[in-house]
ROROTOR-715044 format. One record per residue (C-alpha): residue number from 1; x, y, z. Coordinates in Angstrom, 1 decimal, always signed. Layout:
<sites>
SITE num     c1     c2     c3
SITE NUM      X      Y      Z
...
</sites>
This chain:
<sites>
SITE num     c1     c2     c3
SITE   1   +0.0   +0.0   +0.0
SITE   2   +1.3   +3.4   -0.9
SITE   3   +1.7   +6.3   +1.6
SITE   4   -1.2   +8.1   -0.1
SITE   5   -3.4   +5.0   +0.4
SITE   6   -2.4   +4.6   +4.0
SITE   7   -3.3   +8.3   +4.6
SITE   8   -6.6   +7.8   +2.8
SITE   9   -7.4   +4.8   +5.1
SITE  10   -6.5   +6.9   +8.2
SITE  11   -8.7   +9.8   +6.9
SITE  12  -11.6   +7.4   +6.1
SITE  13  -11.5   +6.0   +9.6
SITE  14  -11.2   +9.4  +11.2
SITE  15  -14.3  +10.6   +9.2
SITE  16  -16.2   +7.6  +10.5
SITE  17  -15.2   +8.4  +14.0
SITE  18  -16.3  +12.1  +13.7
SITE  19  -19.6  +11.0  +12.1
SITE  20  -20.5   +8.3  +14.6
SITE  21  -19.3   +9.6  +18.0
SITE  22  -22.1  +12.1  +18.2
SITE  23  -22.1  +13.8  +21.6
SITE  24  -19.5  +11.3  +23.0
SITE  25  -16.2  +12.8  +24.1
SITE  26  -13.4  +12.2  +21.6
SITE  27  -11.2  +10.4  +24.3
SITE  28  -14.1   +8.0  +25.1
SITE  29  -14.8   +7.2  +21.5
SITE  30  -11.1   +6.7  +20.7
SITE  31  -11.1   +3.6  +22.9
SITE  32  -14.0   +2.0  +21.0
SITE  33  -12.6   +2.9  +17.6
SITE  34   -9.1   +1.7  +18.2
SITE  35  -10.2   -1.5  +19.9
SITE  36  -12.3   -2.4  +16.9
SITE  37   -9.4   -1.7  +14.6
SITE  38   -7.3   -3.9  +16.8
SITE  39   -9.8   -6.7  +16.7
SITE  40   -9.8   -6.4  +12.9
SITE  41   -6.1   -6.8  +12.7
SITE  42   -5.9   -9.7  +15.1
SITE  43   -8.7  -11.5  +13.1
SITE  44   -7.3  -10.9   +9.7
SITE  45   -3.8  -12.0  +10.8
SITE  46   -5.2  -15.1  +12.4
SITE  47   -7.4  -16.1   +9.5
SITE  48   -4.5  -15.7   +7.1
SITE  49   -2.3  -17.9   +9.3
SITE  50   -5.0  -20.5   +9.6
SITE  51   -5.4  -20.6   +5.8
SITE  52   -1.7  -21.3   +5.5
SITE  53   -1.7  -24.0   +8.1
SITE  54   -4.8  -25.8   +6.8
SITE  55   -3.9  -25.5   +3.1
SITE  56   -6.4  -27.5   +1.0
SITE  57   -8.6  -28.2   +4.1
SITE  58   -9.4  -24.5   +4.5
SITE  59  -13.0  -24.2   +3.3
SITE  60  -13.7  -22.3   +0.1
SITE  61  -17.1  -20.7   +0.5
SITE  62  -19.5  -19.3   -2.1
SITE  63  -19.4  -15.6   -2.7
SITE  64  -22.8  -15.0   -1.1
SITE  65  -22.0  -17.2   +2.0
SITE  66  -21.7  -14.8   +4.9
SITE  67  -20.1  -17.4   +7.3
SITE  68  -16.3  -17.3   +8.0
SITE  69  -14.3  -20.2   +6.5
SITE  70  -12.9  -20.9  +10.0
SITE  71  -16.3  -21.3  +11.5
SITE  72  -17.2  -23.9   +8.8
SITE  73  -13.9  -25.8   +9.5
SITE  74  -14.7  -25.8  +13.2
SITE  75  -18.1  -27.3  +12.6
SITE  76  -16.7  -30.0  +10.3
SITE  77  -13.7  -30.9  +12.4
SITE  78  -14.8  -30.7  +16.1
SITE  79  -12.3  -33.5  +17.1
SITE  80   -9.3  -31.6  +15.7
SITE  81  -10.0  -28.2  +17.2
SITE  82   -7.8  -28.5  +20.3
SITE  83   -4.8  -29.8  +18.2
SITE  84   -5.4  -27.0  +15.7
SITE  85   -5.5  -24.3  +18.4
SITE  86   -2.4  -25.7  +20.1
SITE  87   -0.6  -25.4  +16.7
SITE  88   -1.8  -21.8  +16.2
SITE  89   -0.5  -20.8  +19.6
SITE  90   +2.9  -22.0  +18.6
SITE  91   +2.8  -20.4  +15.2
SITE  92   +0.9  -17.1  +15.7
SITE  93   +1.2  -16.9  +19.5
SITE  94   -2.6  -16.5  +19.9
SITE  95   -6.0  -18.0  +19.1
SITE  96   -9.4  -16.4  +18.3
SITE  97  -12.6  -18.4  +18.2
SITE  98  -14.5  -18.2  +14.9
SITE  99  -17.5  -16.4  +16.6
SITE 100  -15.1  -13.7  +17.9
SITE 101  -13.5  -12.9  +14.6
SITE 102  -14.0   -9.5  +13.2
SITE 103  -15.8  -10.9  +10.1
SITE 104  -18.3  -12.6  +12.4
SITE 105  -18.9   -9.5  +14.5
SITE 106  -19.2   -7.3  +11.4
SITE 107  -21.8   -9.7  +10.0
SITE 108  -23.8   -9.5  +13.2
SITE 109  -23.6   -5.7  +13.0
SITE 110  -24.7   -5.7   +9.3
SITE 111  -27.9   -7.5  +10.1
SITE 112  -28.4   -5.7  +13.4
SITE 113  -28.2   -8.9  +15.5
SITE 114  -29.6   -8.5  +19.0
SITE 115  -26.7  -10.6  +20.5
SITE 116  -23.8   -8.5  +19.1
SITE 117  -23.2   -6.7  +22.4
SITE 118  -23.1  -10.0  +24.3
SITE 119  -20.8  -11.7  +21.7
SITE 120  -18.5   -8.7  +21.7
SITE 121  -18.1   -8.8  +25.5
SITE 122  -17.3  -12.5  +25.3
SITE 123  -14.8  -11.9  +22.5
SITE 124  -12.9   -9.2  +24.4
SITE 125  -12.8  -11.3  +27.6
SITE 126  -11.5  -14.3  +25.6
SITE 127   -8.7  -12.2  +24.0
SITE 128   -7.7  -10.8  +27.4
SITE 129   -7.6  -14.1  +29.3
SITE 130   -7.2  -17.0  +26.8
SITE 131   -6.1  -15.9  +23.4
SITE 132   -2.4  -15.4  +24.2
SITE 133   +0.1  -17.6  +26.0
SITE 134   +0.7  -14.7  +28.3
SITE 135   -2.5  -13.1  +29.6
SITE 136   -3.3   -9.5  +28.7
SITE 137   -5.5   -8.8  +31.8
SITE 138   -7.6   -5.6  +31.4
SITE 139   -6.6   -5.0  +27.8
SITE 140  -10.1   -3.7  +27.1
SITE 141  -10.8   -2.5  +30.7
SITE 142  -11.4   +1.1  +29.5
SITE 143  -14.0   +0.1  +26.9
SITE 144  -17.2   +0.0  +28.8
SITE 145  -19.7   -1.7  +26.6
SITE 146  -22.4   -1.1  +29.2
SITE 147  -21.8   +2.7  +29.2
SITE 148  -24.8   +4.9  +29.0
SITE 149  -22.7   +7.0  +26.5
SITE 150  -23.6   +4.2  +24.0
SITE 151  -27.2   +4.2  +25.0
SITE 152  -29.6   +4.0  +28.0
SITE 153  -30.4   +0.3  +27.7
SITE 154  -29.1   -2.9  +26.2
SITE 155  -31.1   -2.5  +23.0
SITE 156  -30.0   +1.1  +22.4
SITE 157  -26.3   +0.2  +23.1
SITE 158  -26.5   -2.8  +20.9
SITE 159  -27.9   -0.7  +18.1
SITE 160  -25.3   +2.0  +18.5
SITE 161  -22.5   -0.6  +18.4
SITE 162  -24.0   -2.2  +15.3
SITE 163  -23.9   +1.2  +13.5
SITE 164  -20.3   +1.9  +14.5
SITE 165  -19.0   -1.6  +13.5
SITE 166  -21.0   -1.6  +10.3
SITE 167  -19.5   +1.7   +9.2
SITE 168  -15.9   +0.7  +10.2
SITE 169  -16.3   -2.5   +8.2
SITE 170  -17.6   -0.6   +5.2
SITE 171  -14.7   +1.9   +5.5
SITE 172  -12.1   -0.9   +5.5
SITE 173  -13.4   -2.6   +2.4
SITE 174  -10.8   -2.3   -0.4
SITE 175   -7.9   -1.5   +1.9
SITE 176   -5.1   -3.9   +2.7
SITE 177   -5.2   -5.1   +6.3
SITE 178   -1.6   -6.2   +6.8
SITE 179   +0.1   -5.2  +10.0
SITE 180   +2.0   -2.3   +8.5
SITE 181   -1.1   -0.8   +6.9
SITE 182   -3.4   -1.1   +9.9
SITE 183   -0.6   -0.2  +12.2
SITE 184   +0.0   +3.1  +10.3
SITE 185   -3.8   +3.8  +10.3
SITE 186   -3.8   +3.1  +14.1
SITE 187   -1.0   +5.6  +14.6
SITE 188   -2.8   +8.1  +12.4
SITE 189   -5.9   +7.9  +14.5
SITE 190   -4.0   +8.2  +17.7
SITE 191   -2.4  +11.4  +16.4
SITE 192   -5.8  +12.8  +15.3
SITE 193   -7.4  +11.9  +18.6
SITE 194   -4.4  +13.5  +20.4
SITE 195   -4.9  +16.7  +18.4
SITE 196   -8.5  +16.8  +19.3
SITE 197   -7.7  +16.2  +23.0
SITE 198   -5.4  +19.2  +23.3
SITE 199   -3.3  +19.1  +26.5
SITE 200   -4.5  +15.7  +27.5
SITE 201   -2.7  +14.2  +24.5
SITE 202   +0.7  +15.0  +26.1
SITE 203   +0.1  +12.0  +28.4
SITE 204   +0.3   +9.5  +25.6
SITE 205   +1.5  +10.8  +22.3
SITE 206   +4.9  +12.0  +21.0
SITE 207   +4.6  +13.5  +17.5
SITE 208   +6.2  +11.3  +14.9
SITE 209   +8.6  +13.9  +13.8
SITE 210  +10.1  +14.3  +17.3
SITE 211   +9.9  +10.6  +17.9
SITE 212  +12.0  +10.0  +14.7
SITE 213  +14.8  +12.1  +16.1
SITE 214  +15.1  +10.2  +19.3
SITE 215  +14.8   +6.8  +17.7
SITE 216  +17.4   +7.6  +15.1
SITE 217  +19.8   +8.9  +17.7
SITE 218  +19.7   +5.8  +19.9
SITE 219  +19.9   +3.5  +16.9
SITE 220  +23.3   +4.9  +16.0
SITE 221  +26.5   +3.5  +17.4
SITE 222  +26.9   +4.9  +20.9
SITE 223  +30.6   +5.4  +21.0
SITE 224  +31.0   +6.7  +17.5
SITE 225  +27.7   +7.6  +15.7
SITE 226  +29.6   +8.3  +12.5
SITE 227  +29.9   +4.5  +12.2
SITE 228  +26.2   +4.3  +11.5
SITE 229  +23.4   +2.2  +12.9
SITE 230  +23.9   -0.7  +15.2
SITE 231  +23.0   -4.1  +13.8
SITE 232  +21.2   -5.3  +16.9
SITE 233  +20.5   -4.3  +20.4
SITE 234  +19.3   -6.5  +23.2
SITE 235  +16.8   -4.1  +24.7
SITE 236  +15.1   -0.7  +24.5
SITE 237  +13.3   +1.0  +27.4
SITE 238  +10.7   +3.8  +27.6
SITE 239   +9.7   +4.5  +31.2
SITE 240   +6.8   +6.9  +30.1
SITE 241   +5.8   +5.0  +27.0
SITE 242   +2.4   +6.4  +26.4
SITE 243   +0.9   +4.7  +23.4
SITE 244   +4.2   +3.1  +22.5
SITE 245   +4.9   +5.0  +19.3
SITE 246   +8.4   +6.0  +20.4
SITE 247   +9.4   +2.4  +21.1
SITE 248   +7.9   +1.3  +17.8
SITE 249   +9.9   +4.0  +16.1
SITE 250  +13.1   +2.6  +17.5
SITE 251  +12.1   -0.9  +16.3
SITE 252  +11.4   +0.6  +12.8
SITE 253  +14.9   +2.0  +12.8
SITE 254  +16.6   -1.3  +13.6
SITE 255  +14.1   -3.7  +11.9
SITE 256  +11.8   -6.4  +13.4
SITE 257  +14.8   -8.5  +14.3
SITE 258  +17.0   -5.6  +15.4
SITE 259  +15.8   -5.6  +19.0
SITE 260  +15.8   -8.5  +21.4
SITE 261  +13.0   -7.2  +23.6
SITE 262  +11.0   -4.0  +24.1
SITE 263  +10.2   -2.7  +27.6
SITE 264   +7.8   +0.1  +28.5
SITE 265   +6.1   +1.5  +31.5
SITE 266   +3.0   +3.7  +31.7
SITE 267   +1.0   +5.0  +34.6
SITE 268   -2.3   +5.9  +32.9
SITE 269   -4.4   +2.7  +32.5
SITE 270   -6.0   +3.8  +29.3
SITE 271   -2.8   +4.6  +27.6
SITE 272   -1.2   +1.5  +29.0
SITE 273   -3.8   -0.6  +27.1
SITE 274   -3.3   +1.5  +24.0
SITE 275   +0.4   +0.7  +24.1
SITE 276   -0.1   -3.1  +24.4
SITE 277   -2.6   -3.0  +21.5
SITE 278   -0.2   -0.9  +19.5
SITE 279   +2.6   -3.4  +19.9
SITE 280   +0.5   -6.3  +18.8
SITE 281   -1.0   -4.4  +16.0
SITE 282   +2.4   -3.6  +14.6
SITE 283   +3.3   -7.3  +14.5
SITE 284   +5.4   -7.4  +17.8
SITE 285   +4.8  -10.8  +19.3
SITE 286   +3.7  -11.0  +22.9
SITE 287   +7.0  -12.6  +23.8
SITE 288   +8.9   -9.7  +22.3
SITE 289   +7.7   -6.9  +24.5
SITE 290   +6.7   -6.2  +28.1
SITE 291   +4.7   -3.2  +29.1
SITE 292   +4.2   -2.5  +32.8
SITE 293   +1.4   -0.5  +34.4
SITE 294   +2.8   +1.5  +37.3
SITE 295   +4.4   +4.6  +38.6
SITE 296   +7.9   +5.3  +37.3
SITE 297   +9.0   +7.7  +40.1
SITE 298   +8.1   +5.4  +42.9
SITE 299   +9.6   +2.5  +40.9
SITE 300   +6.9   -0.1  +41.6
SITE 301   +8.0   -2.4  +38.8
SITE 302   +9.5   -5.4  +40.7
SITE 303  +11.8   -6.2  +37.7
SITE 304  +13.5   -2.8  +38.2
SITE 305  +13.8   -3.1  +42.0
SITE 306  +16.3   -5.9  +41.8
SITE 307  +19.0   -5.0  +44.4
SITE 308  +21.7   -7.2  +43.1
SITE 309  +23.7   -5.2  +40.5
SITE 310  +24.6   -8.3  +38.6
SITE 311  +20.9   -9.1  +38.1
SITE 312  +19.5   -5.6  +37.7
SITE 313  +18.2   -5.0  +34.2
SITE 314  +20.2   -2.7  +32.0
SITE 315  +19.1   -1.4  +28.6
SITE 316  +21.0   -0.6  +25.4
SITE 317  +18.8   +2.3  +24.6
SITE 318  +16.5   +4.4  +26.7
SITE 319  +14.0   +6.9  +25.2
SITE 320  +11.4   +9.0  +26.9
SITE 321   +9.0  +11.9  +26.6
SITE 322   +7.9  +12.2  +30.3
SITE 323   +5.3  +14.8  +31.6
SITE 324   +6.9  +18.2  +31.6
SITE 325   +7.6  +19.8  +35.0
SITE 326   +5.5  +17.2  +36.8
SITE 327   +4.8  +18.0  +40.4
SITE 328   +5.8  +15.2  +42.8
SITE 329   +6.2  +14.6  +46.5
SITE 330   +9.4  +12.6  +47.1
SITE 331   +9.7  +10.9  +50.4
SITE 332  +12.9  +10.9  +52.5
SITE 333  +13.4   +7.3  +51.6
SITE 334  +13.7   +8.2  +47.9
SITE 335  +16.8  +10.2  +48.8
SITE 336  +18.6   +6.9  +49.5
SITE 337  +17.2   +5.3  +46.3
SITE 338  +20.0   +4.1  +44.1
SITE 339  +18.6   +6.1  +41.2
SITE 340  +19.0   +9.4  +43.0
SITE 341  +21.5   +8.9  +45.8
SITE 342  +24.6  +10.2  +43.9
SITE 343  +22.8  +13.2  +42.4
SITE 344  +20.1  +14.3  +44.9
SITE 345  +16.4  +14.6  +44.5
SITE 346  +14.7  +16.8  +41.9
SITE 347  +12.6  +19.6  +43.4
SITE 348   +8.9  +19.0  +44.2
SITE 349   +7.9  +21.6  +41.6
SITE 350   +9.5  +19.7  +38.7
SITE 351  +10.3  +16.0  +38.4
SITE 352  +12.1  +16.4  +35.1
SITE 353  +15.5  +15.3  +36.5
SITE 354  +13.9  +12.6  +38.5
SITE 355  +12.6  +11.0  +35.3
SITE 356  +16.0  +11.5  +33.6
SITE 357  +17.9   +9.9  +36.5
SITE 358  +15.5   +7.0  +36.6
SITE 359  +16.1   +6.1  +32.9
SITE 360  +19.8   +6.9  +33.2
SITE 361  +20.2   +4.5  +36.1
SITE 362  +19.1   +1.6  +33.9
SITE 363  +21.2   +2.5  +30.9
SITE 364  +24.0   +0.1  +30.0
SITE 365  +27.6   +1.5  +30.1
SITE 366  +27.8   +1.4  +26.3
SITE 367  +24.2   +2.5  +25.7
SITE 368  +22.5   +5.8  +24.6
SITE 369  +19.7   +7.7  +26.2
SITE 370  +17.6  +10.4  +24.5
SITE 371  +15.0  +12.2  +26.5
SITE 372  +12.6  +15.2  +25.8
SITE 373  +12.5  +17.8  +28.5
SITE 374  +11.4  +21.5  +28.9
SITE 375  +14.2  +24.1  +28.4
SITE 376  +14.1  +24.9  +32.1
SITE 377  +16.3  +21.9  +33.0
SITE 378  +19.1  +23.6  +31.1
SITE 379  +19.4  +26.6  +33.3
SITE 380  +17.2  +26.4  +36.4
SITE 381  +19.1  +26.7  +39.7
SITE 382  +18.9  +24.9  +43.1
SITE 383  +18.6  +21.1  +43.1
SITE 384  +18.4  +21.0  +39.4
SITE 385  +21.7  +22.9  +39.0
SITE 386  +23.4  +20.5  +41.3
SITE 387  +22.2  +17.5  +39.3
SITE 388  +23.0  +19.1  +36.0
SITE 389  +26.5  +20.0  +37.2
SITE 390  +27.3  +16.5  +38.4
SITE 391  +26.1  +15.0  +35.2
SITE 392  +28.4  +17.3  +33.2
SITE 393  +31.4  +16.9  +35.5
SITE 394  +31.0  +13.1  +35.2
SITE 395  +31.0  +13.4  +31.4
SITE 396  +27.5  +12.0  +30.9
SITE 397  +25.8  +14.7  +28.8
SITE 398  +26.8  +14.2  +25.2
SITE 399  +24.5  +16.5  +23.3
SITE 400  +21.8  +19.2  +23.8
SITE 401  +19.3  +19.8  +21.0
SITE 402  +16.9  +22.7  +21.1
SITE 403  +13.6  +22.3  +19.2
SITE 404  +11.2  +25.0  +18.1
SITE 405   +8.1  +25.9  +20.0
SITE 406   +4.6  +24.5  +19.4
SITE 407   +5.6  +21.1  +18.2
SITE 408   +3.5  +19.2  +20.8
SITE 409   -0.3  +19.0  +21.3
SITE 410   +0.2  +19.2  +25.0
SITE 411   +2.2  +22.4  +25.2
SITE 412   +3.4  +25.4  +23.1
SITE 413   +6.7  +25.8  +24.8
SITE 414  +10.0  +25.0  +23.1
SITE 415  +11.6  +21.8  +24.3
SITE 416  +15.0  +20.2  +24.2
SITE 417  +16.5  +16.7  +23.7
SITE 418  +19.2  +15.6  +26.0
SITE 419  +21.5  +12.8  +24.8
SITE 420  +23.3  +11.0  +27.7
SITE 421  +25.9   +8.3  +27.8
SITE 422  +27.7   +6.6  +30.7
SITE 423  +30.9   +6.1  +28.7
SITE 424  +31.1   +8.6  +25.9
SITE 425  +33.9   +9.1  +23.4
SITE 426  +34.0  +12.9  +23.1
SITE 427  +34.9  +15.2  +26.0
SITE 428  +33.0  +18.2  +24.6
SITE 429  +29.2  +18.7  +24.5
SITE 430  +27.5  +19.2  +21.1
SITE 431  +24.9  +22.0  +21.0
SITE 432  +22.3  +22.0  +18.2
SITE 433  +20.0  +25.0  +18.0
SITE 434  +17.1  +24.0  +15.7
SITE 435  +14.9  +26.9  +16.6
SITE 436  +15.8  +29.2  +13.7
SITE 437  +13.1  +30.3  +11.3
SITE 438  +14.7  +28.2   +8.5
SITE 439  +14.9  +25.1  +10.7
SITE 440  +11.1  +24.2  +10.8
SITE 441   +7.8  +24.8   +9.0
SITE 442   +5.5  +27.2  +10.7
SITE 443   +1.9  +26.1  +10.9
SITE 444   -1.4  +27.6  +12.0
SITE 445   -2.0  +25.2  +14.9
SITE 446   +1.3  +23.3  +15.1
SITE 447   +4.8  +23.8  +13.8
SITE 448   +6.3  +21.0  +11.9
SITE 449   +9.8  +19.6  +11.3
SITE 450  +10.1  +18.6   +7.7
SITE 451  +12.2  +15.5   +6.7
SITE 452  +15.1  +17.8   +5.7
SITE 453  +15.0  +19.5   +9.1
SITE 454  +15.1  +16.1  +10.9
SITE 455  +17.9  +14.9   +8.6
SITE 456  +20.0  +18.1   +9.4
SITE 457  +19.6  +17.3  +13.2
SITE 458  +20.6  +13.7  +12.8
SITE 459  +23.5  +14.3  +10.5
SITE 460  +24.8  +17.1  +12.7
SITE 461  +24.6  +14.7  +15.7
SITE 462  +26.0  +11.8  +13.9
SITE 463  +29.1  +13.5  +12.5
SITE 464  +29.3  +16.2  +15.2
SITE 465  +29.3  +18.9  +12.6
SITE 466  +29.7  +22.6  +13.5
SITE 467  +27.6  +25.1  +11.6
SITE 468  +27.4  +28.9  +12.2
SITE 469  +24.2  +29.8  +14.1
SITE 470  +23.2  +26.1  +14.2
SITE 471  +25.6  +23.8  +16.0
SITE 472  +28.8  +23.9  +18.0
SITE 473  +31.1  +21.6  +20.0
SITE 474  +31.7  +23.2  +23.4
SITE 475  +34.6  +22.2  +25.7
SITE 476  +33.9  +21.7  +29.4
SITE 477  +36.1  +24.6  +30.4
SITE 478  +33.7  +27.0  +28.7
SITE 479  +30.7  +25.3  +30.2
SITE 480  +32.3  +25.6  +33.6
SITE 481  +33.0  +29.3  +33.1
SITE 482  +29.3  +29.8  +32.4
SITE 483  +28.4  +28.1  +35.7
SITE 484  +27.3  +24.8  +34.1
SITE 485  +24.4  +26.6  +32.5
SITE 486  +23.3  +24.8  +29.4
SITE 487  +21.1  +27.5  +27.9
SITE 488  +21.6  +26.8  +24.2
SITE 489  +21.6  +30.5  +23.2
SITE 490  +24.7  +31.1  +25.3
SITE 491  +26.7  +28.7  +23.0
SITE 492  +24.8  +28.9  +19.7
SITE 493  +22.9  +32.1  +19.0
SITE 494  +20.6  +32.2  +16.0
SITE 495  +20.7  +36.0  +16.0
SITE 496  +22.4  +37.4  +12.9
SITE 497  +25.3  +39.7  +13.7
SITE 498  +24.8  +43.3  +12.9
SITE 499  +26.7  +44.4   +9.8
SITE 500  +29.8  +46.5  +10.6
SITE 501  +29.7  +50.1   +9.4
SITE 502  +32.8  +51.6   +7.8
SITE 503  +32.6  +55.1   +9.3
SITE 504  +35.2  +56.7   +7.0
SITE 505  +33.4  +55.4   +3.9
SITE 506  +30.0  +56.5   +5.3
SITE 507  +31.4  +60.0   +6.0
SITE 508  +32.8  +60.3   +2.5
SITE 509  +29.4  +59.2   +1.0
SITE 510  +27.5  +61.7   +3.1
SITE 511  +30.0  +64.5   +2.2
SITE 512  +29.5  +63.6   -1.5
SITE 513  +25.7  +63.8   -1.1
SITE 514  +26.0  +67.2   +0.5
SITE 515  +28.1  +68.5   -2.4
SITE 516  +25.5  +67.2   -4.9
SITE 517  +22.7  +68.8   -2.9
SITE 518  +24.5  +72.2   -2.9
SITE 519  +25.2  +72.0   -6.7
SITE 520  +21.6  +71.1   -7.4
SITE 521  +20.3  +73.9   -5.2
SITE 522  +22.5  +76.5   -6.9
SITE 523  +21.4  +75.4  -10.3
SITE 524  +17.7  +75.6   -9.2
SITE 525  +18.1  +79.0   -7.7
SITE 526  +19.6  +80.3  -10.9
SITE 527  +16.4  +79.3  -12.7
SITE 528  +14.3  +80.9  -10.0
SITE 529  +16.3  +84.2  -10.3
SITE 530  +15.7  +84.3  -14.0
SITE 531  +12.0  +83.9  -13.4
SITE 532  +12.0  +86.6  -10.7
SITE 533  +10.9  +84.2   -8.1
SITE 534  +12.2  +83.9   -4.5
SITE 535  +15.3  +81.7   -4.2
SITE 536  +15.5  +78.6   -1.9
SITE 537  +17.1  +79.4   +1.4
</sites>
């Protein structure tokens, strides 16, 4: 499918969402829409795998037969169902019963079947608890099929769901449903819902353009990025993963086999479920990722609380877009936490450095971390200054990249990307100031980074290039002289220098003009005298 067709599919689904949601809040309707798209993907992928495994035994139905081939096979081969499902669990990692397949649900919606709501509930419950080898408890927990937002009673809710599913099914006709296509459509819808949700979207969505920068940076060789992308990494971690798009971007950079395992953490339950669906919908097997629902700052993921340094997990790449200047209330015990003990606690008013230190703690010695933070972390004083100073003195901050304002749905402020390494090759710090008017595309609602702008940032980082009013490598002595203040404008100003004025030449030019004025005046007065008119003074 071409990029244009993928965009058309996304627009088609978005138009359906706008038409059908009625008075329902966009955030609420998002959960229904994306869940049905997810079910469509799981079903199509499963049916295609079943057809490959069954070969000639896969039923060929007449064009007007509305049943699914798999439901016919189940009826004809009751004694072989258990063996077949065991085989499918090995091959596709999950099972979906014929009555729960999207095609079966869509047919019930088409005819307005009274039992659609009941069947849909059973299907979602089966997928959560029985489809996969590892259970996905609560995957659809935020989709309340008994919500009064769908209707006041069972019949009204069933009718509403029939209309939604029928329109989605019609909209998908003619579009390919491979994982890349539906995955892209899913990402498109997440972005559109994020735009419609305004500031709430910052909780779960990193714009693709910004996500691309972080993912490309961590995919490059950590010691010498000029060597190009790594062939393989064992693990990547996003401790505030939202819908998972940033993790998927890293996977896209390295390829499906380029990452051993993907790890994510998300506090918001709705977004946590979105992330798990997003992984599966992009073809990431349930054994290839682990997303944990919990609070990053209190570190309630048991896997990360391992006290034995030899067993504690470490990640090759860490990426994150945590909540900006999040207010938190650290306990005294956190001051002794291994993540913060050597640096101190971030202030209550802004947990930015707490998030950074959390991710940095779990970074491998040869790994790369890229994190999006508000500009304030570069120059604010107090506890943040102490943390920033120690990170710099220890040689952990590799690059500071300033991005233009209004790139995010959640905030209009300009943000920065900090690149950190535990063992870096270069002693200096690379500053990139990508806020100049020629470094982004100005939009009415949101500013955009075009592909060429992203390429400039990546190539400048990769080859550590210096460019007037754009990038510069700064030695630690200069940073120390400036009090370990990383305000980008102190090192790379985008202001154009005023043109120097040659006073001697300017004086000569003015003198010449005066002489010309005097000559012209004398000539003009001569004419006035001949005419008997008063002369110019």
